[in-house]
N, C-alpha and C positions, 0 to 999 in steps of 0.2 A: 775687847782687848783688856788686859788685866790695867791697872794702875800702874804699875812700875813699866810696861810697856809703853803706855801712852805718854808719861812721864819720859822715858828714854825718846820716842818718837819726837815731841815737843824739844827737846835739847837738841837733836839731832838736824832738826827743820831749822829753829834759830842758829845753831853754829854754821850751818852751811849759808843760810841766807849771810850771816854776819862773815863769813871766810869768803865767800865767794863773790859778792857784791861788787859794784864798781867801784873803783879806788876813786876816792875824795881826794880834793884839792889839799896840799899841806897843811897840816894844821900847825898854828900858830899860838903858841901858847902865853897867856898874858904874864906879864913877870910877876904879877902879884901871885899868881898860881904855882911859878917856879920857885918862887920862895917861901911858900908855905912849908910850914914843919909840920910833920907827923905828930897828932897830940895823944895816940893810942901808944902807949909804951911799947917796945919790943920783949915781950916776955913769952916764959913757955905758953901760957894762955893765951896770947893774940896770936903768935905763930900758929899753933895747933887750930883754933879758928878758922886763922888764913888758910889754911892748909885745907881745912875741910870746904871753905867757900871757893878756894880756887877749884877744888876737886867736882864741888856739887852746882858748879856754872860754867858758863861755855870756856873757860880759861882752858883748861886742859884739851877740848878739844883740838884746837890750834896751836897752844904754845905748847904741849905735851903734858903728861902726866906730872911728868918731873921738869918741867922747865926747860927741858931743850931744845923748844922752836922747832918740832916736828911732830906736833898731835898728828892724830887720824884725819883729819880733815885738810891740815897745812901740809902733807906729804905729796900729794899730786898736784898742788895747786901752787902755784907761782907766786909766792906770798914770803915777804922779809920780816919773818921772825925772829925776835933774839931768843938766844942759850942763856935765859936765867939763871943758869948754873955757873956762869962762867963771870968773875968780879968785874972785867971788863965792859960786860955787855951792862951792867949796872952802873958801872960808873959813868956812863953816858946821860944820865937822868937824876934830878935831884928828887925825894919823894914825893914834893909837889907835882913835877911832872908826869911822876907815875899815877898818883891819884887821878889829877887831869885826864890823863889818857883812858884809864880804866872810865871813869864818869861820863865823857864826853864821847871817846871812841876815837879813830884813826883810821883813815883810808877803809880797808875791807873790814874792820873792826867795829861793831857797834858800840853806842857808850850803853853803860851800866847804871846810869844816875835813878833811871825808875825801876829798877831791881833790886840794887845794893843800898844802903844807907850808907853814910860818908865814913862811918865807924866801919863798916864791915869791908869797905873800900881800903881804909889804912890797916885793917890786918891782912889783907892779903897784899898788899905793900909790905909789911914785917915779914909775911911767909915769903915773898920774893926775895927780899935782901937776906932771909935765913939760907939761901939753896947754894950749898957748896956745889963743886965739881962732884957728879956722881949722883945727885939730886935729891938725897935723902937731909931733912932738914936739920939742922943743928940743934943739940939739946942743950 
């Protein structure tokens, strides 16, 4: 198997496990994390890197390539995924909450603290905040 093929298989395996695992108990986010401010400035560079990371990790597999909430693994699975292109979806979360959920996971979503650095997670948060309706990042 070629290296790109092997990498794709690993991503699909991890994504399937993450998307189809047993639901966990409701996640209680500590107030300190809810209040945590994003230390990475939201600018073109951090948004571009966040977009790259979003597509290179499992985010897009479940949440959709453009953030619509219906990625290839979520389409046929009963999952509560958000459409990150809608401002009202993001309005329910602080940056600290988004970072915490990405790092620690929630329900069927695995945590990524062993795979992404905190700075990378903040870049993903910046990208998510930049998603307008239609899915293309703001310039």
